[in-house]
C-alpha positions in Angstrom: 152.3 162.2 53.6 154.8 163.5 56.0 153.5 167.8 56.0 157.1 170.0 56.6 157.7 173.3 58.4 159.9 175.5 57.4 161.3 178.9 58.5 158.9 180.8 56.7 158.2 182.7 52.5 160.9 182.2 51.2 161.9 178.2 51.7 158.8 177.5 51.1 158.4 179.1 47.8 162.7 177.6 47.3 161.6 175.8 44.5 159.3 177.7 42.3 161.0 177.7 39.1 160.7 180.1 36.2 157.3 178.5 33.7 155.7 177.0 36.9 152.3 177.3 37.1 150.8 178.1 40.9 147.5 179.0 42.0 147.7 181.8 44.4 144.2 181.4 46.8 142.5 184.8 47.4 139.2 186.6 46.8 140.2 190.8 46.2 143.3 191.2 48.7 141.4 189.6 51.6 143.2 186.5 51.7 145.9 186.3 50.0 149.0 184.5 50.7 150.9 188.5 51.3 154.4 187.3 52.6 154.7 184.0 49.6 154.1 186.3 46.8 156.3 188.6 48.0 159.2 186.2 48.2 158.2 185.4 45.1 158.9 188.9 44.1 161.3 189.5 45.7 163.1 185.8 44.3 162.6 186.8 40.6 161.2 183.6 38.9 159.3 184.8 35.8 157.7 182.8 33.2 154.9 181.9 35.4 151.4 181.6 35.2 149.0 182.7 37.6 145.4 180.8 38.1 143.6 183.2 41.2 139.9 184.9 41.0 142.0 188.3 40.6 144.8 190.0 39.7 145.7 192.6 42.5 146.1 196.1 42.9 148.6 197.7 41.0 150.9 197.9 44.3 149.5 194.8 46.8 148.7 190.7 45.5 149.7 189.4 42.0 150.2 193.5 41.2 153.8 193.5 41.9 154.5 190.5 40.5 152.5 191.8 37.4 155.2 194.8 37.8 158.2 193.1 37.5 157.0 191.4 34.6 157.1 187.5 36.5 153.7 186.0 35.1 153.6 184.8 32.0 149.3 184.2 31.3 146.2 184.7 34.2 144.1 182.7 34.3 141.3 184.0 36.1 137.5 185.9 37.3 138.0 189.3 38.2 140.2 192.0 37.4 139.2 194.1 37.2 140.8 197.0 39.8 144.9 197.0 38.7 146.1 199.6 35.7 148.6 197.4 34.8 147.5 195.0 34.2 144.8 196.1 31.7 148.5 197.4 30.2 149.5 194.4 28.9 146.8 192.5 28.9 145.8 195.7 26.4 150.3 195.9 25.0 149.8 191.7 24.1 152.3 190.7 27.0 150.6 189.5 29.1 148.4 186.4 28.2 144.8 185.9 29.5 141.9 183.6 30.1 139.0 184.8 31.2 137.2 181.6 33.4 133.5 182.1 35.1 133.9 182.2 38.8 132.1 179.2 39.5 133.5 177.2 37.1 136.8 178.6 37.9 136.7 177.0 41.1 135.2 174.3 40.5 138.4 173.6 38.2 139.9 173.7 41.1 138.3 171.3 43.1 137.7 168.8 40.2 142.4 169.0 40.3 141.8 168.0 44.4 138.8 165.3 43.9 140.5 163.9 41.1 138.4 164.6 38.4 140.0 165.0 34.6 137.8 166.9 33.7 134.3 169.2 34.3 130.9 169.8 33.1 128.7 173.3 33.1 126.6 175.4 31.8 127.8 178.4 32.2 130.1 180.0 28.6 127.6 178.0 26.7 127.3 180.3 23.6 129.7 182.3 24.5 133.5 182.6 23.7 133.5 181.3 26.8 133.0 177.6 24.6 135.4 178.7 21.6 137.1 175.6 20.8 135.8 173.4 23.6 133.6 170.2 23.1 130.2 170.7 23.9 128.5 167.7 25.1 123.8 167.4 26.1 122.2 165.8 28.9 119.1 165.9 28.5 118.1 168.4 26.5 121.1 171.0 27.5 124.3 172.1 26.5 127.7 171.7 29.2 130.5 173.2 28.3 133.7 171.2 29.3 135.5 172.3 31.1 139.2 169.9 32.0 140.5 169.9 35.2 143.2 172.1 36.4 147.4 171.1 36.5 149.5 173.3 38.8 152.8 172.8 40.2 151.9 174.7 43.1 149.6 175.3 45.4 149.2 178.7 47.3 147.6 179.0 49.8 147.2 181.2 53.3 145.1 180.9 56.7 143.8 182.4 59.8 145.2 178.5 62.0 147.1 175.6 61.1 148.7 173.6 62.9 152.5 171.2 62.2 150.7 168.1 60.8 149.2 171.5 57.5 145.6 171.8 59.1 144.1 175.0 58.2 141.1 176.6 59.5 140.2 179.8 57.4 138.7 182.5 58.2 135.4 184.5 57.0 136.3 186.2 53.6 139.5 184.5 53.4 137.5 181.0 52.7 136.4 181.9 49.3 139.3 180.2 47.3 142.0 179.1 50.0 140.4 175.6 50.4 139.0 174.1 46.7 143.3 175.2 45.6 145.3 173.8 48.5 143.4 170.5 48.0 143.9 170.5 43.9 147.7 171.6 43.8 150.4 169.0 43.7 152.7 171.5 46.3 151.0 172.4 48.9 152.2 175.3 50.5 150.5 176.9 53.4 150.9 180.8 55.5 149.5 180.9 58.7 148.4 183.8 60.9 149.2 181.3 64.3 150.7 178.4 63.9 150.3 176.5 66.1 151.4 172.0 67.6 148.9 169.2 66.4 146.0 168.5 68.3 145.7 171.6 69.3 142.8 172.6 66.8 139.0 172.1 67.4 138.9 168.6 65.2 135.9 170.3 64.3 137.1 173.7 63.3 139.7 172.0 60.2 138.5 172.9 57.0 141.6 171.0 54.5 142.6 168.5 56.5 146.6 167.9 56.7 147.0 165.3 54.3 146.5 167.4 51.6 149.2 170.6 53.0 153.2 169.7 51.9 154.2 172.9 53.7 153.4 175.5 56.2 154.7 178.3 57.9 153.3 180.9 60.7 153.3 184.2 57.9 154.4 188.2 59.9 153.4 191.4 59.3 150.0 191.4 57.4 148.2 194.4 55.4 145.2 192.9 54.3 144.3 195.8 52.3 141.0 196.8 51.3 140.8 197.4 47.7 137.6 200.5 47.8 137.4 201.4 51.9 133.6 202.7 51.3 132.0 204.4 54.5 129.1 206.4 55.7 129.4 209.8 56.3 128.4 211.4 59.7 125.0 213.3 59.2 
């Protein structure tokens, strides 16, 4: 597999089309691919299915795509910070599949490992299990969940090299590594791009074999959803 360094987000997402399924890394607003989201908004692609732990906030992250009505379906586990998401859900404009967070991560991992499905106890006996197969192993029921099938995985890393190797910093090492393995095409934006061989192999979280396009991003805001500070005594 040949990894390709591209000039920026516009080139990286140039072949994403209406109706595609996208994985977008990040946890809340931490470690989200800000540059690629901005490029997707500018491009105006629509009818997207977005697999993401979160739906951003009203004016940032995936929330920007929701404002432009670019998202047909959200597959997420935490969506509590976005009023526009709530409005579209309640009005029937947006299809939503809420998934337990561990199941979301493991379905990403399964896709990366080439596994067609997983079995999990999470969701058994709840609405999550409706219409799904349940099997019993050693006296305990497990719900069968299929691995995700995403056209693109879009992730954000702290450092990367021209061979596509990625290092994630602190909390940004959330859904990014498992999603990076799982897309048919993986796009990585990084804060710092270096030449191949300059990263310590022992520090690499995602090998370049999984990454198809990489570029150095710019102007990261790194917002915090709810900032809480201690008052001075």
